[in-house]
Backbone and ligand atoms as CSV (ligand in chain L), in Angstrom:
chain,resi,resn,atom,element,x,y,z
A,1,MET,N,N,0.844,-1.192,0.000
A,1,MET,CA,C,0.000,0.000,0.000
A,1,MET,C,C,0.888,1.254,0.000
A,2,ALA,N,N,0.696,2.093,-0.995
A,2,ALA,CA,C,1.500,3.318,-1.082
A,2,ALA,C,C,0.871,4.402,-0.207
A,3,LEU,N,N,1.721,5.109,0.524
A,3,LEU,CA,C,1.225,6.204,1.355
A,3,LEU,C,C,1.174,7.475,0.517
A,4,ASN,N,N,0.163,8.284,0.824
A,4,ASN,CA,C,-0.032,9.494,0.050
A,4,ASN,C,C,0.700,10.680,0.703
A,5,TYR,N,N,1.966,10.832,0.355
A,5,TYR,CA,C,2.749,11.950,0.893
A,5,TYR,C,C,2.544,13.199,0.050
A,6,SER,N,N,2.507,14.347,0.709
A,6,SER,CA,C,2.377,15.620,-0.013
A,6,SER,C,C,3.692,15.921,-0.740
A,7,LYS,N,N,3.616,16.850,-1.681
A,7,LYS,CA,C,4.824,17.261,-2.418
A,7,LYS,C,C,5.862,17.829,-1.452
A,8,LYS,N,N,5.397,18.603,-0.472
A,8,LYS,CA,C,6.329,19.220,0.491
A,8,LYS,C,C,7.042,18.153,1.324
A,9,THR,N,N,6.291,17.121,1.727
A,9,THR,CA,C,6.914,16.043,2.514
A,9,THR,C,C,7.980,15.342,1.667
A,10,MET,N,N,7.649,15.081,0.423
A,10,MET,CA,C,8.617,14.409,-0.466
A,10,MET,C,C,9.866,15.273,-0.653
A,11,LYS,N,N,9.643,16.590,-0.772
A,11,LYS,CA,C,10.772,17.519,-0.967
A,11,LYS,C,C,11.706,17.474,0.248
A,12,HIS,N,N,11.119,17.505,1.442
A,12,HIS,CA,C,11.952,17.485,2.660
A,12,HIS,C,C,12.601,16.123,2.882
A,13,PHE,N,N,11.935,15.061,2.422
A,13,PHE,CA,C,12.527,13.724,2.539
A,13,PHE,C,C,13.722,13.585,1.580
A,14,LEU,N,N,13.530,14.033,0.352
A,14,LEU,CA,C,14.581,13.856,-0.651
A,14,LEU,C,C,15.724,14.870,-0.502
A,15,HIS,N,N,15.403,16.047,0.018
A,15,HIS,CA,C,16.428,17.099,0.181
A,15,HIS,C,C,16.311,17.698,1.579
A,16,PRO,N,N,16.604,16.916,2.607
A,16,PRO,CA,C,16.418,17.407,3.973
A,16,PRO,C,C,17.315,18.594,4.316
A,17,LYS,N,N,16.772,19.497,5.123
A,17,LYS,CA,C,17.528,20.668,5.593
A,17,LYS,C,C,18.067,20.367,6.990
A,18,ASN,N,N,19.190,20.990,7.290
A,18,ASN,CA,C,19.768,20.933,8.649
A,18,ASN,C,C,20.102,19.512,9.099
A,19,ILE,N,N,20.542,18.706,8.168
A,19,ILE,CA,C,20.914,17.341,8.540
A,19,ILE,C,C,22.389,17.322,8.955
A,20,GLY,N,N,22.710,16.549,9.970
A,20,GLY,CA,C,24.089,16.440,10.439
A,20,GLY,C,C,24.196,16.718,11.917
A,21,GLU,N,N,25.415,17.009,12.352
A,21,GLU,CA,C,25.676,17.296,13.771
A,21,GLU,C,C,26.428,18.614,13.875
A,22,ILE,N,N,26.064,19.420,14.854
A,22,ILE,CA,C,26.758,20.686,15.081
A,22,ILE,C,C,28.054,20.396,15.841
A,23,LYS,N,N,29.144,21.021,15.377
A,23,LYS,CA,C,30.422,20.878,16.103
A,23,LYS,C,C,30.339,21.705,17.375
A,24,ASN,N,N,30.809,21.180,18.471
A,24,ASN,CA,C,30.738,21.853,19.775
A,24,ASN,C,C,29.336,22.373,20.081
A,25,PRO,N,N,28.352,21.495,20.101
A,25,PRO,CA,C,26.976,21.950,20.357
A,25,PRO,C,C,26.795,22.410,21.797
A,26,ASP,N,N,25.783,23.230,22.015
A,26,ASP,CA,C,25.445,23.648,23.381
A,26,ASP,C,C,24.609,22.575,24.069
A,27,ALA,N,N,23.945,21.738,23.284
A,27,ALA,CA,C,23.180,20.621,23.860
A,27,ALA,C,C,22.862,19.600,22.767
A,28,THR,N,N,22.691,18.367,23.203
A,28,THR,CA,C,22.284,17.295,22.278
A,28,THR,C,C,21.199,16.457,22.954
A,29,ALA,N,N,20.441,15.742,22.142
A,29,ALA,CA,C,19.426,14.835,22.705
A,29,ALA,C,C,19.071,13.776,21.673
A,30,GLU,N,N,18.683,12.630,22.178
A,30,GLU,CA,C,18.217,11.554,21.307
A,30,GLU,C,C,16.859,11.092,21.792
A,31,VAL,N,N,15.979,10.823,20.830
A,31,VAL,CA,C,14.668,10.284,21.185
A,31,VAL,C,C,14.341,9.131,20.241
A,32,GLY,N,N,13.449,8.272,20.695
A,32,GLY,CA,C,13.050,7.158,19.849
A,32,GLY,C,C,11.613,6.755,20.120
A,33,ASN,N,N,11.031,6.098,19.151
A,33,ASN,CA,C,9.672,5.582,19.311
A,33,ASN,C,C,9.775,4.069,19.488
A,34,MET,N,N,9.332,3.588,20.631
A,34,MET,CA,C,9.454,2.171,20.956
A,34,MET,C,C,8.637,1.281,20.024
A,35,VAL,N,N,7.569,1.813,19.458
A,35,VAL,CA,C,6.697,0.987,18.615
A,35,VAL,C,C,7.297,0.774,17.223
A,36,CYS,N,N,7.671,1.882,16.566
A,36,CYS,CA,C,8.192,1.736,15.201
A,36,CYS,C,C,9.708,1.556,15.172
A,37,GLY,N,N,10.379,1.928,16.272
A,37,GLY,CA,C,11.834,1.751,16.346
A,37,GLY,C,C,12.636,2.893,15.752
A,38,ASP,N,N,11.954,3.932,15.239
A,38,ASP,CA,C,12.670,5.059,14.634
A,38,ASP,C,C,13.290,5.951,15.708
A,39,GLN,N,N,14.392,6.584,15.314
A,39,GLN,CA,C,15.101,7.463,16.258
A,39,GLN,C,C,15.488,8.772,15.586
A,40,LEU,N,N,15.699,9.782,16.426
A,40,LEU,CA,C,16.192,11.080,15.964
A,40,LEU,C,C,17.203,11.577,16.975
A,41,SER,N,N,18.251,12.233,16.494
A,41,SER,CA,C,19.127,12.927,17.431
A,41,SER,C,C,19.244,14.377,16.978
A,42,PHE,N,N,19.318,15.268,17.965
A,42,PHE,CA,C,19.383,16.705,17.693
A,42,PHE,C,C,20.582,17.326,18.380
A,43,SER,N,N,21.131,18.357,17.754
A,43,SER,CA,C,22.149,19.183,18.406
A,43,SER,C,C,21.788,20.641,18.144
A,44,ILE,N,N,22.035,21.492,19.158
A,44,ILE,CA,C,21.691,22.917,18.997
A,44,ILE,C,C,22.831,23.835,19.429
A,45,LYS,N,N,22.794,25.009,18.859
A,45,LYS,CA,C,23.649,26.123,19.263
A,45,LYS,C,C,22.692,27.235,19.683
A,46,VAL,N,N,22.938,27.818,20.847
A,46,VAL,CA,C,22.036,28.844,21.377
A,46,VAL,C,C,22.797,30.156,21.540
A,47,LYS,N,N,22.157,31.256,21.140
A,47,LYS,CA,C,22.759,32.575,21.357
A,47,LYS,C,C,21.667,33.530,21.813
A,48,ASP,N,N,21.937,34.237,22.900
A,48,ASP,CA,C,20.984,35.205,23.463
A,48,ASP,C,C,19.598,34.595,23.673
A,49,GLY,N,N,19.584,33.359,24.144
A,49,GLY,CA,C,18.314,32.700,24.444
A,49,GLY,C,C,17.546,32.223,23.231
A,50,LYS,N,N,18.177,32.301,22.049
A,50,LYS,CA,C,17.495,31.855,20.824
A,50,LYS,C,C,18.253,30.715,20.163
A,51,ILE,N,N,17.511,29.908,19.421
A,51,ILE,CA,C,18.142,28.793,18.702
A,51,ILE,C,C,18.866,29.371,17.491
A,52,LYS,N,N,20.189,29.409,17.613
A,52,LYS,CA,C,20.988,29.964,16.511
A,52,LYS,C,C,21.141,28.925,15.405
A,53,ASP,N,N,21.311,27.656,15.818
A,53,ASP,CA,C,21.435,26.580,14.827
A,53,ASP,C,C,20.891,25.294,15.429
A,54,ILE,N,N,20.348,24.459,14.575
A,54,ILE,CA,C,19.830,23.154,15.015
A,54,ILE,C,C,20.021,22.172,13.870
A,55,LYS,N,N,20.536,21.010,14.196
A,55,LYS,CA,C,20.725,19.958,13.188
A,55,LYS,C,C,20.188,18.642,13.740
A,56,PHE,N,N,19.923,17.721,12.814
A,56,PHE,CA,C,19.408,16.425,13.257
A,56,PHE,C,C,20.011,15.289,12.442
A,57,LEU,N,N,19.993,14.115,13.051
A,57,LEU,CA,C,20.314,12.870,12.351
A,57,LEU,C,C,19.109,11.971,12.505
A,58,SER,N,N,18.758,11.305,11.438
A,58,SER,CA,C,17.583,10.434,11.477
A,58,SER,C,C,17.991,8.981,11.331
A,59,PHE,N,N,17.343,8.153,12.119
A,59,PHE,CA,C,17.481,6.699,11.983
A,59,PHE,C,C,16.055,6.196,11.821
A,60,GLY,N,N,15.392,6.710,10.782
A,60,GLY,CA,C,13.979,6.387,10.666
A,60,GLY,C,C,13.420,6.492,9.262
A,61,CYS,N,N,12.114,6.617,9.233
A,61,CYS,CA,C,11.355,6.561,7.979
A,61,CYS,C,C,11.403,7.895,7.229
A,62,ALA,N,N,10.801,7.902,6.036
A,62,ALA,CA,C,10.766,9.104,5.199
A,62,ALA,C,C,10.113,10.264,5.949
A,63,SER,N,N,9.060,9.983,6.658
A,63,SER,CA,C,8.337,11.005,7.384
A,63,SER,C,C,9.147,11.505,8.593
A,64,ASN,N,N,9.910,10.622,9.186
A,64,ASN,CA,C,10.804,10.990,10.283
A,64,ASN,C,C,11.792,12.048,9.781
A,65,ILE,N,N,12.351,11.826,8.614
A,65,ILE,CA,C,13.312,12.768,8.024
A,65,ILE,C,C,12.613,14.077,7.647
A,66,ALA,N,N,11.483,13.975,6.959
A,66,ALA,CA,C,10.783,15.175,6.484
A,66,ALA,C,C,10.291,16.049,7.633
A,67,THR,N,N,9.752,15.425,8.679
A,67,THR,CA,C,9.206,16.224,9.789
A,67,THR,C,C,10.333,16.907,10.578
A,68,ALA,N,N,11.443,16.199,10.775
A,68,ALA,CA,C,12.569,16.818,11.487
A,68,ALA,C,C,13.154,17.946,10.638
A,69,SER,N,N,13.230,17.725,9.338
A,69,SER,CA,C,13.778,18.738,8.436
A,69,SER,C,C,12.955,20.029,8.486
A,70,VAL,N,N,11.648,19.907,8.296
A,70,VAL,CA,C,10.814,21.115,8.273
A,70,VAL,C,C,10.769,21.772,9.654
A,71,MET,N,N,10.770,20.967,10.705
A,71,MET,CA,C,10.728,21.535,12.056
A,71,MET,C,C,11.988,22.350,12.349
A,72,THR,N,N,13.150,21.828,11.954
A,72,THR,CA,C,14.388,22.570,12.229
A,72,THR,C,C,14.369,23.913,11.499
A,73,GLU,N,N,13.791,23.939,10.316
A,73,GLU,CA,C,13.675,25.212,9.592
A,73,GLU,C,C,12.751,26.175,10.331
A,74,MET,N,N,11.688,25.644,10.860
A,74,MET,CA,C,10.684,26.489,11.521
A,74,MET,C,C,11.165,27.056,12.856
A,75,VAL,N,N,11.957,26.289,13.601
A,75,VAL,CA,C,12.325,26.741,14.954
A,75,VAL,C,C,13.632,27.530,14.997
A,76,LYS,N,N,14.386,27.501,13.917
A,76,LYS,CA,C,15.643,28.253,13.912
A,76,LYS,C,C,15.340,29.737,14.097
A,77,GLY,N,N,15.981,30.358,15.077
A,77,GLY,CA,C,15.751,31.774,15.345
A,77,GLY,C,C,14.711,32.007,16.445
A,78,MET,N,N,13.975,30.974,16.801
A,78,MET,CA,C,12.984,31.109,17.879
A,78,MET,C,C,13.684,31.181,19.230
A,79,SER,N,N,13.028,31.840,20.201
A,79,SER,CA,C,13.555,31.798,21.562
A,79,SER,C,C,13.330,30.379,22.095
A,80,LEU,N,N,14.109,29.993,23.111
A,80,LEU,CA,C,13.958,28.655,23.677
A,80,LEU,C,C,12.551,28.467,24.242
A,81,GLU,N,N,12.022,29.524,24.824
A,81,GLU,CA,C,10.661,29.452,25.388
A,81,GLU,C,C,9.617,29.185,24.313
A,82,GLU,N,N,9.727,29.925,23.223
A,82,GLU,CA,C,8.802,29.727,22.090
A,82,GLU,C,C,8.921,28.298,21.545
A,83,ALA,N,N,10.175,27.879,21.345
A,83,ALA,CA,C,10.425,26.570,20.750
A,83,ALA,C,C,9.912,25.439,21.638
A,84,GLN,N,N,9.945,25.666,22.949
A,84,GLN,CA,C,9.477,24.638,23.875
A,84,GLN,C,C,7.966,24.427,23.746
A,85,LYS,N,N,7.276,25.470,23.283
A,85,LYS,CA,C,5.819,25.368,23.120
A,85,LYS,C,C,5.436,24.967,21.702
A,86,PHE,N,N,6.432,24.743,20.852
A,86,PHE,CA,C,6.165,24.398,19.457
A,86,PHE,C,C,5.333,23.111,19.393
A,87,ASP,N,N,4.324,23.133,18.546
A,87,ASP,CA,C,3.359,22.042,18.491
A,87,ASP,C,C,3.521,21.213,17.207
A,88,TRP,N,N,3.364,19.903,17.335
A,88,TRP,CA,C,3.538,19.045,16.156
A,88,TRP,C,C,2.500,19.328,15.056
A,89,ASN,N,N,1.351,19.887,15.422
A,89,ASN,CA,C,0.341,20.232,14.405
A,89,ASN,C,C,0.889,21.245,13.400
A,90,GLU,N,N,1.813,22.084,13.870
A,90,GLU,CA,C,2.396,23.086,12.969
A,90,GLU,C,C,3.231,22.400,11.887
A,91,ILE,N,N,3.876,21.305,12.245
A,91,ILE,CA,C,4.651,20.545,11.247
A,91,ILE,C,C,3.701,19.955,10.216
A,92,VAL,N,N,2.639,19.346,10.708
A,92,VAL,CA,C,1.668,18.695,9.803
A,92,VAL,C,C,1.085,19.734,8.835
A,93,ARG,N,N,0.731,20.886,9.378
A,93,ARG,CA,C,0.191,21.971,8.521
A,93,ARG,C,C,1.213,22.409,7.480
A,94,LYS,N,N,2.444,22.617,7.937
A,94,LYS,CA,C,3.497,23.109,7.036
A,94,LYS,C,C,3.778,22.128,5.905
A,95,LEU,N,N,3.613,20.841,6.194
A,95,LEU,CA,C,3.863,19.817,5.160
A,95,LEU,C,C,2.614,19.521,4.317
A,96,ASP,N,N,1.568,20.320,4.511
A,96,ASP,CA,C,0.281,20.082,3.814
A,96,ASP,C,C,-0.287,18.718,4.166
A,97,GLY,N,N,-0.126,18.333,5.416
A,97,GLY,CA,C,-0.705,17.075,5.897
A,97,GLY,C,C,0.264,15.913,5.854
A,98,LEU,N,N,-0.064,14.902,6.663
A,98,LEU,CA,C,0.716,13.650,6.692
A,98,LEU,C,C,-0.281,12.501,6.680
A,99,PRO,N,N,0.080,11.362,6.105
A,99,PRO,CA,C,-0.803,10.203,6.223
A,99,PRO,C,C,-1.059,9.911,7.700
A,100,GLN,N,N,-2.263,9.520,8.045
A,100,GLN,CA,C,-2.649,9.315,9.446
A,100,GLN,C,C,-1.644,8.454,10.219
A,101,GLN,N,N,-1.189,7.385,9.572
A,101,GLN,CA,C,-0.266,6.474,10.276
A,101,GLN,C,C,1.150,7.051,10.426
A,102,LYS,N,N,1.364,8.264,9.877
A,102,LYS,CA,C,2.686,8.898,9.982
A,102,LYS,C,C,2.671,10.169,10.832
A,103,VAL,N,N,1.539,10.477,11.412
A,103,VAL,CA,C,1.451,11.683,12.247
A,103,VAL,C,C,2.392,11.563,13.451
A,104,HIS,N,N,2.551,10.361,13.977
A,104,HIS,CA,C,3.418,10.195,15.157
A,104,HIS,C,C,4.869,10.593,14.870
A,105,CYS,N,N,5.267,10.611,13.607
A,105,CYS,CA,C,6.640,11.025,13.264
A,105,CYS,C,C,6.849,12.499,13.631
A,106,SER,N,N,5.804,13.314,13.418
A,106,SER,CA,C,5.919,14.734,13.776
A,106,SER,C,C,5.952,14.899,15.300
A,107,VAL,N,N,5.247,14.021,15.998
A,107,VAL,CA,C,5.248,14.057,17.465
A,107,VAL,C,C,6.657,13.717,17.980
A,108,LEU,N,N,7.302,12.743,17.350
A,108,LEU,CA,C,8.657,12.358,17.753
A,108,LEU,C,C,9.638,13.512,17.529
A,109,ALA,N,N,9.476,14.212,16.413
A,109,ALA,CA,C,10.364,15.360,16.130
A,109,ALA,C,C,10.231,16.406,17.238
A,110,VAL,N,N,9.006,16.694,17.636
A,110,VAL,CA,C,8.781,17.699,18.694
A,110,VAL,C,C,9.306,17.192,20.044
A,111,GLU,N,N,9.166,15.913,20.295
A,111,GLU,CA,C,9.731,15.341,21.532
A,111,GLU,C,C,11.241,15.579,21.563
A,112,GLY,N,N,11.881,15.383,20.415
A,112,GLY,CA,C,13.333,15.599,20.316
A,112,GLY,C,C,13.697,17.052,20.552
A,113,LEU,N,N,12.892,17.949,19.994
A,113,LEU,CA,C,13.132,19.380,20.184
A,113,LEU,C,C,13.037,19.736,21.662
A,114,ARG,N,N,11.986,19.263,22.314
A,114,ARG,CA,C,11.797,19.579,23.742
A,114,ARG,C,C,12.922,18.978,24.586
A,115,GLU,N,N,13.361,17.795,24.183
A,115,GLU,CA,C,14.424,17.108,24.921
A,115,GLU,C,C,15.749,17.868,24.806
A,116,VAL,N,N,16.058,18.365,23.620
A,116,VAL,CA,C,17.338,19.062,23.451
A,116,VAL,C,C,17.289,20.415,24.169
A,117,ILE,N,N,16.140,21.055,24.208
A,117,ILE,CA,C,16.001,22.321,24.947
A,117,ILE,C,C,16.120,22.047,26.445
A,118,SER,N,N,15.480,20.982,26.886
A,118,SER,CA,C,15.542,20.621,28.297
A,118,SER,C,C,16.984,20.293,28.698
A,119,SER,N,N,17.701,19.619,27.823
A,119,SER,CA,C,19.100,19.300,28.084
A,119,SER,C,C,19.918,20.592,28.170
A,120,TYR,N,N,19.623,21.542,27.296
A,120,TYR,CA,C,20.313,22.837,27.338
A,120,TYR,C,C,20.033,23.543,28.674
A,121,ASN,N,N,18.780,23.567,29.067
A,121,ASN,CA,C,18.399,24.246,30.309
A,121,ASN,C,C,19.067,23.609,31.534
A,122,LYS,N,N,19.209,22.278,31.501
A,122,LYS,CA,C,19.877,21.594,32.616
A,122,LYS,C,C,21.351,21.985,32.684
A,123,ASN,N,N,21.966,22.143,31.498
A,123,ASN,CA,C,23.390,22.499,31.453
A,123,ASN,C,C,23.641,23.980,31.704
A,124,HIS,N,N,22.597,24.793,31.593
A,124,HIS,CA,C,22.751,26.243,31.770
A,124,HIS,C,C,21.688,26.754,32.736
A,125,PRO,N,N,21.716,26.296,33.989
A,125,PRO,CA,C,20.672,26.701,34.942
A,125,PRO,C,C,20.639,28.205,35.169
A,126,GLU,N,N,21.808,28.864,35.047
A,126,GLU,CA,C,21.866,30.316,35.293
A,126,GLU,C,C,21.045,31.071,34.246
A,127,ILE,N,N,21.093,30.639,32.995
A,127,ILE,CA,C,20.344,31.306,31.921
A,127,ILE,C,C,18.859,31.034,32.094
A,128,PHE,N,N,18.540,29.795,32.443
A,128,PHE,CA,C,17.146,29.398,32.657
A,128,PHE,C,C,16.532,30.229,33.783
A,129,ALA,N,N,17.297,30.394,34.877
A,129,ALA,CA,C,16.818,31.175,36.030
A,129,ALA,C,C,16.593,32.632,35.635
A,130,LYS,N,N,17.526,33.182,34.834
A,130,LYS,CA,C,17.411,34.571,34.381
A,130,LYS,C,C,16.128,34.762,33.586
A,131,THR,N,N,15.856,33.825,32.672
A,131,THR,CA,C,14.657,33.902,31.837
A,131,THR,C,C,13.413,33.842,32.699
A,132,LYS,N,N,13.415,32.955,33.703
A,132,LYS,CA,C,12.248,32.824,34.584
A,132,LYS,C,C,12.027,34.106,35.386
A,133,ALA,N,N,13.121,34.669,35.890
A,133,ALA,CA,C,13.027,35.895,36.676
A,133,ALA,C,C,12.477,37.030,35.818
A,134,LYS,N,N,12.987,37.136,34.591
A,134,LYS,CA,C,12.546,38.169,33.662
A,134,LYS,C,C,11.047,38.018,33.406
A,135,LYS,N,N,10.632,36.764,33.209
A,135,LYS,CA,C,9.231,36.472,32.900
A,135,LYS,C,C,8.323,36.880,34.064
A,136,SER,N,N,8.701,36.528,35.287
A,136,SER,CA,C,7.840,36.854,36.420
A,136,SER,C,C,7.808,38.357,36.647
A,137,LYS,N,N,8.933,39.041,36.362
A,137,LYS,CA,C,8.981,40.495,36.494
A,137,LYS,C,C,8.003,41.110,35.485
A,138,THR,N,N,8.011,40.587,34.278
A,138,THR,CA,C,7.128,41.086,33.225
A,138,THR,C,C,5.673,40.917,33.631
A,139,LYS,N,N,5.344,39.787,34.226
A,139,LYS,CA,C,3.959,39.533,34.656
A,139,LYS,C,C,3.505,40.598,35.646
A,140,LYS,N,N,4.387,40.896,36.627
A,140,LYS,CA,C,4.057,41.897,37.636
A,140,LYS,C,C,3.875,43.264,36.991
A,141,ASP,N,N,4.746,43.553,36.007
A,141,ASP,CA,C,4.663,44.849,35.353
A,141,ASP,C,C,3.382,45.001,34.559
A,142,ILE,N,N,2.930,43.906,33.969
A,142,ILE,CA,C,1.725,43.948,33.149
A,142,ILE,C,C,0.476,44.021,34.020
A,143,ASN,N,N,0.459,43.226,35.105
A,143,ASN,CA,C,-0.720,43.151,35.953
A,143,ASN,C,C,-0.513,43.963,37.231
A,144,PRO,N,N,-1.103,45.143,37.298
A,144,PRO,CA,C,-0.900,45.994,38.487
A,144,PRO,C,C,-1.465,45.401,39.760
A,145,LYS,N,N,-2.363,44.392,39.631
A,145,LYS,CA,C,-2.955,43.774,40.826
A,145,LYS,C,C,-1.960,42.882,41.555
A,146,VAL,N,N,-0.918,42.446,40.812
A,146,VAL,CA,C,0.101,41.602,41.426
A,146,VAL,C,C,1.019,42.498,42.247
A,147,LYS,N,N,1.133,42.160,43.545
A,147,LYS,CA,C,1.987,42.979,44.418
A,147,LYS,C,C,3.441,42.713,44.141
A,148,LYS,N,N,4.229,43.776,44.092
A,148,LYS,CA,C,5.668,43.637,43.839
A,148,LYS,C,C,6.400,43.378,45.141
L,1,FES,FE1,FE,7.862,6.012,13.479
L,1,FES,FE2,FE,8.202,7.469,11.296
L,1,FES,S1,S,7.340,5.467,11.441
L,1,FES,S2,S,8.872,7.936,13.306
């Protein structure tokens, strides 16, 4: 049975973006799906709280490659906070849909993204704390009912 992949998915599968490993990365992570056995590994470079570069290696299916490829393009330049909230539905939309049985590939890509960000935050607790402090300060500034 042939799966009905969109043109965009085929393009990212045949010519993936951001494939490889970053030299001297700020963080790395590996994730896998126990059911299908596919895996992804990610490496990132972070500057000023934003994803300056992100690369991936795939040990998986065509959709595994395509979803990781398009996701890395979409999250490059995002703040770590934004990227942590990135949703797999955005990948599916960007690829003009995925066959139902391949939607989990986009979920795995996002799991990898969250894992590599989490690994970065663990290695850089001082930056994470700064971001949290800034965020809570902003909340107080926006909401006058919150006592300072
Ligand atoms: Fe499992 Fe693609 S079939 S990630």
